[in-house]
N, C-alpha and C positions, 0 to 999 in steps of 0.2 A: 218651867224654870222660874226662878223667882228671886227677887231681892227682897228680903222677906221679913225682917223683924229686928229685935234687939241685936246689935252687932256682936255683943259678947256671947250670946246664946248661939249665934250662927257660927262663930269661930270654933267654939267647943264642939259643935255637932259635926262640922267639916272635919276637924281633927279626928274625932271618934270614928267617923265613917271610913276615913282613909286607913286607919289601923285595922278596920274590920273588912276592908274591901275584898280581900282574897279569901275570906273565911267561909263560914257555913252557908250553904245554899239549900233551898227546899226543893226537892224533886227537880234537879237541873234538867233542862230540856235537852234532847239529843243534839249533839254538836252539828250545827249547820243545817238542821232540818226541823220540820214541824213536829210537835208532839201529838198532833191531833189530825185525823183524817175524817172529814165528813162532807156531805154534799153542801153546795152553796145554800146559805140561808135564803128561804123564800120570803122572809119577812122584812129584812133591812139591808141597806148597803150604805156604808160611809163613803161618800165620794172623795176622790183625790183632790188635793188642794188646788190643782190647776184647772179643775172643772169650773164652770161659770158660777160667779157669786152674784148675789143681790146686794151684799154689803160686807164690810169688815167691822167688827166690834172691838173697841178699846175702852179703857177707863183712864180718866185724866189723873196724872200723878198728884199726890197730896201728902203722902205719908213720909215724913222726913227720915225716920229710922231706916227706910229702905235705901237711902242714899246719904249716909251720915256726912254732914258738912257740905254736900254737893247737890242738894235738891234744887237750888235756884236755876241751873241750866237745863234741868230735865224737862220741864214743860216746853221749853223752846225746841228741844229735840222732838217732842211729841207733835208740836205744831208743824215741824218740817215733815214728819211722817204723814200727818193729815194732808198737807199740801201735795205730797207725792201720790198718796192713794186716791185722793178726791178727783184726780184727773182721770181715773179709771173706774172707780166705783164709789158708792156712798159709804161714809164712815159714821157709824153709830157710836156715840161717846157717852159713857156713864160718868156722871159727876157727883162727887160725894156730898156736896152742898152747893148753895147758891154762889158762894165766894169762889169755889172751884170752877163752877160753870162760867162765871164772869171772867175768870182768868183764862179759861180755855177759849172763849169767844174773842177776847182781846188779842191773844197771841196768834190764833189762827187767822184773824183779820190782818195782823201785822205781816203775815206771810202771804198775803194777797189772795186768800181763799174767799170767794163770795159766800155770804151768809145765806145760803139757799138749801132747802131740804134735800135736793138731789146731790149736793156736795157733802153735807154733814148735818147731823142732828144731835142736840144735847139732851140728855135725859137725867133727871134727878134720881140718883140711886146710891144711897150710902154704901160704902165698900171699905174693906180693911186695906187692901192692896190692889195693885193694878194688873195683876198677871192673869188676864182672862183666858189665855190658853189653858190654864189649869182650873180656874174657878168657874168659868162659864160652861154651859152644856155643849156637848158634841152634837152637831146637827147631821141627821142621816135621812136617806130616802127610804120610804116604806113601799112595799109592793102594791099597796092599795092607793098609792098616789099622794100620800101625806108626807110633808117635810116635818120630821119629828125631832124634838129636843131630848137627847139622852142626858139626863141629869145625874152625873156621878155623885157619890158622896164625896165631900171635901173636908179634909182635916188638916189643912195647912202643911202638907207634905210630911205628916206625922212628926211634926217638929215644933210648931209654934202654938201658943194658946189663944191668940186673938184672931179668930177667923169666923165668928158667928155671922157677920154681914156677908162675907164672901160665900159662906155655905148656902146663902139664899139667892145668889146671883141667877141661878136657873129660874127661880120664880119671877125675878125681875125681867129676864129676857122673855119669858112666857107672857107676862103682862104687856110688854111693849109690842111684841110681835103677834100675839094671838095664836102662836103655834102650839101644837100638842106637846105636852111635856110628860116624859116617863121617867120615873126614878128607877135607876138601875139597882137591882137587888142581887145578893148572893143566893145561890141555889140551896146551900146547906142550912142557912139559918134565917133567911129572909131579911137580913140586915142590909143597910145600904152598901153597895159595892163602891169602894173608894178607889178612884183612878183619876189621873190628870191627863189632859190633852197633850201636854209636852212629852209624855211617854209613849204616845201612839203615833205611828207613821204608817199610812196605808197607800196602796197604789190604785184604789178604787175598783179593783178587779179581784178582790179576795185575799190579797197578800198583805202582810203586816210585818213591820220591824219593831222589835222591842228589846230591852236589855234585861239580863238576869239581875244585874245590880239593882235595878229599880224594884223588881217584884219578887225575886227569889233569894234575897239575902235577909239576914236578921237585923239589919239596920234600917231605921225609919219604915217599919213594917206597916203597910196600908191595910192589909186584910189578913190578920193572923190565921194560920192554918191552911191557906189556899196554896195549891200546887200549880205547876205549869199546866197540867191537864185542866184543872179548874179554871184557870185564866183563859185558856184557849176556848173552852166551852162558852165562857162569857163573851169573848171576842166574837165568836160565831153568832151568838144570840143577839147581841146588841149592835154589832158593826158589820155583820155579814162576812167575817173573816174565816177563810178555810185553810190558810197556809201561813203559819207564824214562823218567822225566822228570828231566833234568839241570838242576839249579840251578847258580848260580855259586859264590859264596863263603859260608862259614859265619860265625859270630859273631866279633867282635873279642875277642882274648884266649884263644881256644880253641887249646890246644897240641896237639890232635889234627890240626890243619890241615884243618878243614872238615867236621866231623861234622854230619849233617843234623839231629840231635835237639836242637840249640840254635836252629834257625831255622824248620823246617817239619815239621808233623805231620799225619797223617790223623786226623780225628775221626769219620769214617764212610767208606763206600766212595767217596763222591763229594764229601766236604768236606775241605778242607785248611786248617789253621790256620797262618798265616804270622806270625812275629815281624817287626814293621815299625817302624823308627825314623823318626820324623817330623822330627827336628831335623837340618837340613842340615849343622850344624857337627859332628855326631857321625859317626865313621867308619863306624858301622853303617848310616847313611842310604844311602849310595851302593850298598852291598851289598843293602839292602832293596829299593831301587828296581829294581835289576837282577833280583832274584829274583821280585818281583811281576810284572815284565814277562814273564819266562819262563813263569810260571804262567798269566798271561792268554793268552799265545800257545798254551800247551798246552790251555787251556780252549776254544779255538776249534773244536777237533775232538774234544773229550771232554766228557762230562757231569761237569763239575767246578764246585764252589762254593768260592770263596776267602774266608776270614774272617781278618781281621788282628787281632792283639793287640799292645800296645806292648812295648817293652823297658823295664826299670827304668832309672832314672838310672845313669850309669856307676858301677860298684862298683870301687873301687881299694883296694889295700893295699900300703903301702910303695912307692907310686908305680907299682904294676903294675895294669893294667887286667885285670879278671877277666871270665870269660865268663858273666855273670849273664843269665839268660834264663828267662822264664816258659814257653817252649816245651819246656823240659826236664822236663815233667810226666810222671807215670807212671800208666797206666790199669790198675786191678786190678778184681776182681769187685765191681761195685757202687760203686766209688769212683775218683776221680781225685785223686792227690796232686800239688800244685802248689808249686814253690819260691817263697817270698816274700822280700822284701828291705827291709822297713821303708820302703816307698816309696809315694807316692800312687797309682802305677800298679798296685800290688798289687790294689786293689779292681777296677780296670778289667779287669785280666787274669783275675782269678777269676770275674768276672761273664761275661766273654766265653767262657771255657772251660766254665762251667756251662751257658750257653745251647747250646753245641755238644754237650754230653753230658746231655741230659735223662734223668731217671731215675737218675742217678748222684750220689752225694754228692761234693762238691768240697771238699777240705781243704787249707788252706795249711800248709806246713811251713817254718819259719824257716830260711833258707839263707845268710845273710850269712857265717857262719863256715864253713859247708860249702863254699861256692864258692871259698874260699881254696885248696882242693885242686884247683881247676880243673874241677870237675864237681858236679852236684847229683843230683836224684832219679832221672832216667832213666838217668844214667850208672852209678849204683850198683846198679841192679836188673836182673834178668833173669827173664822170665816162663816158667813151665812150663805150656804149654797142657794143657787137660783131655785125659785119655786118649780116643782116638777110639772112637766107637761102632761096633758091628759092621755097622750099616747104611751105613757110609761117610760119615756126616754130617761128621766131622772133616775129611776130605779135601775135600768139597764146600764146606764153610764156611757159617757163619751170616752172612747178608747184612744189614748195618746201613745203612739209607738215611739 
């Protein structure tokens, strides 16, 4: 997800995508079921977000066009995020330049976070935007005991022109961590496979949620010519996914055109949290009904439990509907950070998420200003799974029922 560039370009693209949202799809996946059946990949496994982390990666905000007229409060929100996360795991922070690093250190200190490497570390790394869920690599376990960086091609959501620095974030993370980096490639032409982490939701045991709007429509096309079958083969190869559940559309106002992390998330191997809009007059309602029906169909032949949480009231700024969603929460060691919107449904969502994550603290982070950038907590974070153990536990995975 992203708040992402010149505002006028973004408004035009959001308008265009909504006009096309119900239109042409490429090889639509079977309703409520996977389009691919194959044995579990022996090579890789993307762990679920609730599995143990070594760190969380973020990039410090600096690009004013992402929050037109409202950049000033955003670094303070980030400092609060660092304060909350650093109680549970280390935070690795990419800083565009020295001035950005100085600002980060000052504000984090003001929030009472000790300047110690086990709490947070600052790294000099020029970047275009801060949305590391999408520009940073996805980290997976390999059967040979390696924690690997899967470096997707990045083209700024097939929407913006200024992304050259973000396209190299994978190399930056490789340099800092020393981890093995693999560039994901298309099978048909050996070109970079363009994907973003915000579109990928896994349970760590072979199952994945994804939307048709993101990958199978003719708006903001990431990989021209690829079909549902092609994508599922790529998910199997790079993520160890054997069962893909295709939902329909993402949230209203999402300029990524259908990222899953605003609407549906795994809370355990067999529990899915779905953002559901009850108001028939809200544009998210029709989408919610369709996605719930797809999940119910999928649950007929899978061991799945579906939990719904509400959306907040529509959040708008300057007449623009923003993608405000409680489903954009982030799961870290011992804690779940949840975006809140000064809304009566904040309490309902926080309670629902807390029930889905027993044993974890659930902390609300004020996100009314943050979502003006068209993304919130999950969009701006990227987890670094714990180093795999020699006994192969990382590859096999910790099962959370």
